[in-house]
KOLDREN-431382 format. One record per residue (C-alpha): residue in three letters; residue number from 1; z negated, y, x. Coordinates in nm, 3 decimals. Layout:
+------+------+---------+---------+---------+
! guke ! ropa !      up !   north !    east !
+------+------+---------+---------+---------+
!  ALA !  NUM !       Z !       Y !       X !
...
+------+------+---------+---------+---------+
This chain:
+------+------+---------+---------+---------+
! guke ! ropa !      up !   north !    east !
+------+------+---------+---------+---------+
!  MET !    1 !  -9.230 !   8.198 !  10.119 !
!  ARG !    2 !  -9.146 !   8.348 !  10.452 !
!  HIS !    3 !  -8.811 !   8.427 !  10.357 !
!  GLU !    4 !  -8.924 !   8.626 !  10.045 !
!  PHE !    5 !  -9.214 !   8.821 !  10.270 !
!  LEU !    6 !  -8.933 !   8.927 !  10.500 !
!  GLU !    7 !  -8.720 !   9.039 !  10.180 !
!  SER !    8 !  -9.000 !   9.233 !  10.070 !
!  ILE !    9 !  -9.093 !   9.411 !  10.363 !
!  ASN !   10 !  -8.727 !   9.513 !  10.449 !
!  LYS !   11 !  -8.680 !   9.611 !  10.061 !
!  ASN !   12 !  -9.021 !   9.812 !  10.040 !
!  GLN !   13 !  -9.096 !   9.964 !  10.358 !
!  ALA !   14 !  -8.949 !  10.312 !  10.315 !
!  ILE !   15 !  -9.131 !  10.329 !   9.996 !
!  PHE !   16 !  -9.470 !  10.324 !  10.211 !
!  GLY !   17 !  -9.309 !  10.557 !  10.486 !
!  VAL !   18 !  -9.266 !  10.298 !  10.772 !
!  LYS !   19 !  -8.965 !  10.183 !  10.944 !
!  LEU !   20 !  -9.025 !   9.868 !  11.112 !
!  SER !   21 !  -8.824 !   9.692 !  11.353 !
!  GLY !   22 !  -8.713 !   9.345 !  11.295 !
!  GLU !   23 !  -8.923 !   9.206 !  11.569 !
!  ILE !   24 !  -9.247 !   9.393 !  11.420 !
!  ILE !   25 !  -9.154 !   9.211 !  11.074 !
!  GLU !   26 !  -9.140 !   8.879 !  11.234 !
!  ARG !   27 !  -9.486 !   8.924 !  11.382 !
!  LEU !   28 !  -9.624 !   9.045 !  11.066 !
!  ALA !   29 !  -9.463 !   8.749 !  10.884 !
!  ASP !   30 !  -9.641 !   8.513 !  11.166 !
!  TYR !   31 !  -9.969 !   8.683 !  11.044 !
!  TYR !   32 !  -9.879 !   8.636 !  10.658 !
!  GLU !   33 !  -9.840 !   8.251 !  10.750 !
!  LEU !   34 ! -10.159 !   8.224 !  10.953 !
!  ILE !   35 ! -10.311 !   8.343 !  10.619 !
!  GLN !   36 ! -10.172 !   8.117 !  10.401 !
!  LYS !   37 ! -10.251 !   7.822 !  10.616 !
!  HIS !   38 ! -10.602 !   7.915 !  10.571 !
!  ASN !   39 ! -10.675 !   8.076 !  10.251 !
!  GLU !   40 ! -10.722 !   7.770 !  10.054 !
!  ILE !   41 ! -11.052 !   7.702 !  10.248 !
!  LEU !   42 ! -11.141 !   8.020 !  10.362 !
!  HIS !   43 ! -11.058 !   8.255 !  10.072 !
!  LEU !   44 ! -10.937 !   8.540 !  10.290 !
!  VAL !   45 ! -10.741 !   8.716 !  10.002 !
!  ALA !   46 ! -10.677 !   8.651 !   9.639 !
!  PRO !   47 ! -10.333 !   8.390 !   9.590 !
!  SER !   48 ! -10.041 !   8.594 !   9.527 !
!  PRO !   49 !  -9.666 !   8.552 !   9.569 !
!  ALA !   50 !  -9.508 !   8.633 !   9.919 !
!  GLU !   51 !  -9.341 !   8.967 !   9.749 !
!  GLU !   52 !  -9.673 !   9.077 !   9.666 !
!  PHE !   53 !  -9.850 !   9.027 !   9.969 !
!  ALA !   54 !  -9.588 !   9.204 !  10.155 !
!  THR !   55 !  -9.661 !   9.531 !   9.946 !
!  ARG !   56 ! -10.022 !   9.520 !   9.867 !
!  HIS !   57 ! -10.153 !   9.397 !  10.153 !
!  ILE !   58 !  -9.913 !   9.475 !  10.477 !
!  LEU !   59 !  -9.757 !   9.765 !  10.366 !
!  GLU !   60 ! -10.068 !   9.928 !  10.195 !
!  SER !   61 ! -10.245 !   9.885 !  10.544 !
!  LEU !   62 ! -10.000 !  10.035 !  10.710 !
!  THR !   63 ! -10.018 !  10.368 !  10.505 !
!  LEU !   64 ! -10.326 !  10.412 !  10.744 !
!  LEU !   65 ! -10.116 !  10.475 !  11.019 !
!  GLU !   66 ! -10.017 !  10.826 !  10.898 !
!  TYR !   67 ! -10.394 !  10.940 !  10.970 !
!  LEU !   68 ! -10.441 !  10.757 !  11.304 !
!  PRO !   69 ! -10.306 !  10.956 !  11.633 !
!  LYS !   70 ! -10.200 !  10.806 !  11.947 !
!  ASN !   71 ! -10.443 !  10.602 !  12.107 !
!  ALA !   72 ! -10.701 !  10.605 !  11.812 !
!  ARG !   73 ! -10.991 !  10.374 !  11.807 !
!  PHE !   74 ! -11.135 !  10.277 !  11.471 !
!  ALA !   75 ! -11.372 !  10.049 !  11.319 !
!  ASP !   76 ! -11.281 !   9.800 !  11.030 !
!  ILE !   77 ! -11.602 !   9.722 !  10.803 !
!  GLY !   78 ! -11.604 !   9.398 !  10.642 !
!  THR !   79 ! -11.232 !   9.308 !  10.734 !
!  GLY !   80 ! -11.219 !   8.976 !  10.623 !
!  ALA !   81 ! -10.838 !   8.860 !  10.704 !
!  GLY !   82 ! -10.809 !   9.123 !  10.915 !
!  LEU !   83 ! -10.708 !   9.408 !  10.666 !
!  PRO !   84 ! -10.581 !   9.666 !  10.717 !
!  SER !   85 ! -10.665 !   9.668 !  11.077 !
!  ILE !   86 ! -10.449 !   9.375 !  11.222 !
!  PRO !   87 ! -10.118 !   9.493 !  11.093 !
!  CYS !   88 ! -10.181 !   9.862 !  11.202 !
!  LEU !   89 ! -10.245 !   9.676 !  11.560 !
!  ILE !   90 !  -9.927 !   9.478 !  11.533 !
!  VAL !   91 !  -9.715 !   9.786 !  11.463 !
!  ARG !   92 !  -9.899 !  10.029 !  11.667 !
!  PRO !   93 !  -9.950 !   9.897 !  12.054 !
!  ASP !   94 ! -10.139 !  10.170 !  12.147 !
!  LEU !   95 ! -10.426 !  10.154 !  11.864 !
!  HIS !   96 ! -10.790 !   9.957 !  11.949 !
!  ALA !   97 ! -10.996 !   9.847 !  11.658 !
!  ILE !   98 ! -11.335 !   9.685 !  11.619 !
!  LEU !   99 ! -11.303 !   9.456 !  11.344 !
!  ILE !  100 ! -11.658 !   9.389 !  11.194 !
!  GLU !  101 ! -11.704 !   9.054 !  11.007 !
!  SER !  102 ! -12.036 !   8.917 !  10.911 !
!  LYS !  103 ! -11.921 !   8.579 !  10.781 !
!  PRO !  104 ! -11.879 !   8.342 !  11.082 !
!  LYS !  105 ! -11.576 !   8.113 !  10.924 !
!  LYS !  106 ! -11.365 !   8.411 !  10.905 !
!  VAL !  107 ! -11.454 !   8.560 !  11.222 !
!  LYS !  108 ! -11.342 !   8.223 !  11.358 !
!  PHE !  109 ! -10.973 !   8.286 !  11.158 !
!  LEU !  110 ! -10.992 !   8.623 !  11.310 !
!  GLU !  111 ! -11.032 !   8.502 !  11.672 !
!  GLU !  112 ! -10.725 !   8.250 !  11.637 !
!  ALA !  113 ! -10.516 !   8.532 !  11.472 !
!  ALA !  114 ! -10.595 !   8.760 !  11.757 !
!  ALA !  115 ! -10.503 !   8.538 !  12.001 !
!  ALA !  116 ! -10.143 !   8.420 !  11.799 !
!  LEU !  117 ! -10.070 !   8.763 !  11.767 !
!  ASN !  118 ! -10.118 !   8.864 !  12.128 !
!  LEU !  119 ! -10.340 !   9.146 !  12.020 !
!  GLY !  120 ! -10.544 !   9.094 !  12.331 !
!  GLU !  121 ! -10.853 !   9.343 !  12.402 !
!  ARG !  122 ! -10.731 !   9.583 !  12.142 !
!  ALA !  123 ! -10.897 !   9.374 !  11.874 !
!  LYS !  124 ! -11.276 !   9.359 !  11.939 !
!  ILE !  125 ! -11.400 !   9.100 !  11.704 !
!  VAL !  126 ! -11.783 !   9.156 !  11.610 !
!  ASN !  127 ! -11.954 !   8.894 !  11.392 !
!  LYS !  128 ! -12.234 !   9.113 !  11.281 !
!  GLN !  129 ! -12.329 !   9.346 !  10.959 !
!  PHE !  130 ! -12.210 !   9.690 !  11.040 !
!  GLU !  131 ! -12.549 !   9.852 !  11.048 !
!  GLU !  132 ! -12.602 !   9.617 !  11.370 !
!  THR !  133 ! -12.270 !   9.721 !  11.553 !
!  PRO !  134 ! -12.267 !   9.987 !  11.835 !
!  LYS !  135 ! -12.032 !  10.261 !  11.721 !
!  ALA !  136 ! -11.923 !  10.369 !  12.049 !
!  ASN !  137 ! -11.592 !  10.568 !  12.084 !
!  ILE !  138 ! -11.510 !  10.493 !  11.731 !
!  PHE !  139 ! -11.378 !  10.821 !  11.558 !
!  PHE !  140 ! -11.230 !  10.665 !  11.259 !
!  VAL !  141 ! -11.402 !  10.417 !  11.005 !
!  THR !  142 ! -11.164 !  10.207 !  10.722 !
!  CYS !  143 ! -11.278 !   9.976 !  10.476 !
!  ARG !  144 ! -11.077 !   9.797 !  10.223 !
!  ALA !  145 ! -11.252 !   9.512 !  10.079 !
!  LEU !  146 ! -11.614 !   9.476 !  10.132 !
!  ASP !  147 ! -11.838 !   9.311 !   9.915 !
!  LYS !  148 ! -12.045 !   9.547 !   9.712 !
!  PHE !  149 ! -11.845 !   9.841 !   9.876 !
!  THR !  150 ! -11.974 !  10.123 !   9.637 !
!  GLU !  151 ! -12.341 !   9.994 !   9.684 !
!  LYS !  152 ! -12.304 !  10.011 !  10.067 !
!  LEU !  153 ! -12.148 !  10.321 !  10.076 !
!  PRO !  154 ! -12.471 !  10.527 !  10.182 !
!  LYS !  155 ! -12.515 !  10.310 !  10.459 !
!  ILE !  156 ! -12.140 !  10.317 !  10.582 !
!  LEU !  157 ! -12.149 !  10.693 !  10.553 !
!  LYS !  158 ! -12.489 !  10.719 !  10.782 !
!  TRP !  159 ! -12.357 !  10.455 !  11.016 !
!  SER !  160 ! -11.997 !  10.645 !  11.041 !
!  GLY !  161 ! -12.164 !  10.938 !  11.134 !
!  LYS !  162 ! -11.892 !  11.214 !  11.215 !
!  ALA !  163 ! -11.612 !  10.972 !  11.215 !
!  ASP !  164 ! -11.318 !  11.008 !  10.973 !
!  LEU !  165 ! -11.337 !  10.837 !  10.687 !
!  LEU !  166 ! -11.017 !  10.620 !  10.563 !
!  PHE !  167 ! -11.115 !  10.406 !  10.229 !
!  PHE !  168 ! -10.919 !  10.217 !  10.030 !
!  GLY !  169 ! -11.007 !  10.168 !   9.641 !
!  GLY !  170 ! -10.973 !  10.249 !   9.299 !
!  GLU !  171 ! -11.189 !  10.483 !   9.059 !
!  ASN !  172 ! -11.530 !  10.291 !   9.127 !
!  LEU !  173 ! -11.497 !  10.424 !   9.483 !
!  ARG !  174 ! -11.400 !  10.762 !   9.378 !
!  GLU !  175 ! -11.683 !  10.784 !   9.167 !
!  ALA !  176 ! -11.912 !  10.671 !   9.432 !
!  LEU !  177 ! -11.738 !  10.928 !   9.686 !
!  GLU !  178 ! -11.833 !  11.192 !   9.445 !
!  LYS !  179 ! -12.191 !  11.103 !   9.390 !
!  GLU !  180 ! -12.223 !  11.142 !   9.770 !
!  LYS !  181 ! -12.063 !  11.479 !   9.761 !
!  ILE !  182 ! -11.800 !  11.385 !   9.989 !
!  ARG !  183 ! -11.514 !  11.607 !   9.995 !
!  PHE !  184 ! -11.196 !  11.383 !  10.030 !
!  SER !  185 ! -10.835 !  11.365 !   9.954 !
!  THR !  186 ! -10.659 !  11.079 !   9.810 !
!  LYS !  187 ! -10.312 !  10.894 !   9.842 !
!  LEU !  188 ! -10.185 !  10.681 !   9.575 !
!  MET !  189 ! -10.030 !  10.336 !   9.691 !
!  PRO !  190 !  -9.679 !  10.298 !   9.603 !
!  LEU !  191 !  -9.613 !  10.052 !   9.349 !
!  SER !  192 !  -9.974 !  10.097 !   9.210 !
!  GLU !  193 ! -10.128 !  10.302 !   8.942 !
!  GLN !  194 ! -10.490 !  10.262 !   9.055 !
!  ARG !  195 ! -10.512 !  10.184 !   9.403 !
!  PHE !  196 ! -10.575 !  10.504 !   9.675 !
!  LEU !  197 ! -10.618 !  10.565 !  10.003 !
!  PHE !  198 ! -10.955 !  10.793 !  10.006 !
!  THR !  199 ! -10.951 !  11.036 !  10.323 !
!  ALA !  200 ! -11.257 !  11.265 !  10.486 !
!  ASN !  201 ! -11.222 !  11.444 !  10.762 !
!  PHE !  202 ! -11.534 !  11.538 !  10.953 !
!  ARG !  203 ! -11.423 !  11.543 !  11.324 !
!  ASN !  204 ! -11.229 !  11.857 !  11.277 !
!  GLN !  205 ! -11.464 !  12.069 !  11.080 !
!  THR !  206 ! -11.541 !  12.403 !  11.236 !
!  ASN !  207 ! -11.903 !  12.336 !  11.259 !
!  PRO !  208 ! -12.057 !  12.027 !  11.372 !
!  LEU !  209 ! -12.243 !  11.845 !  11.099 !
!  ASP !  210 ! -12.598 !  11.783 !  11.117 !
!  LYS !  211 ! -12.796 !  11.492 !  10.915 !
!  LYS !  212 ! -12.909 !  11.744 !  10.666 !
!  SER !  213 ! -12.529 !  11.923 !  10.582 !
!  MET !  214 ! -12.392 !  11.569 !  10.585 !
!  LYS !  215 ! -12.572 !  11.553 !  10.264 !
!  ARG !  216 ! -12.490 !  11.864 !  10.092 !
!  ILE !  217 ! -12.179 !  12.041 !  10.199 !
!  PHE !  218 ! -11.934 !  11.818 !  10.090 !
!  ARG !  219 ! -11.746 !  11.845 !   9.727 !
!  THR !  220 ! -11.466 !  11.666 !   9.569 !
!  LYS !  221 ! -11.176 !  11.796 !   9.653 !
+------+------+---------+---------+---------+
């Protein structure tokens, strides 16, 4: 399976706008194998062929890098297997992330993965609900596969404050963002017709946003 994974990364990376060294690709393969080792028991991700895992989980996660400036600090809510944060941390050694996961067994996996992949202090793993997690020095918030994502969206928006939003999802998430009057841009994932990266930039608004304006000024782009 490792061979198929490596082939898929090499074949498709340009489509996703990344250029990865051989060493980085091997580390991403190590991460893939860690997930496969634990997936049957922990249900970290839906089962898929190695080629699909490479594109749908790894390369799609790396589309986040375009929106993260050098030395960015971001929070990954409901990270599960560490997606999208761990692939980004592997590729970009300047990044720091808080990986928020409420399920203890998945937290144990994340701790093992962070140690095995030499992510050190750049990956802070928090075993709490996101609402209970301090958000100091976090300027970007991402979320990819949180349970009941759209239902929790209002709380996520409140918790995120003025941080830029980088959310992965489909039409249900689009509708939920529109309902919350959020102005956002979309990036269609390569090789997909229904998965998007939704981005909302708050930090660079001309005027700082207060709690009242957060509820009314955003309109779908």
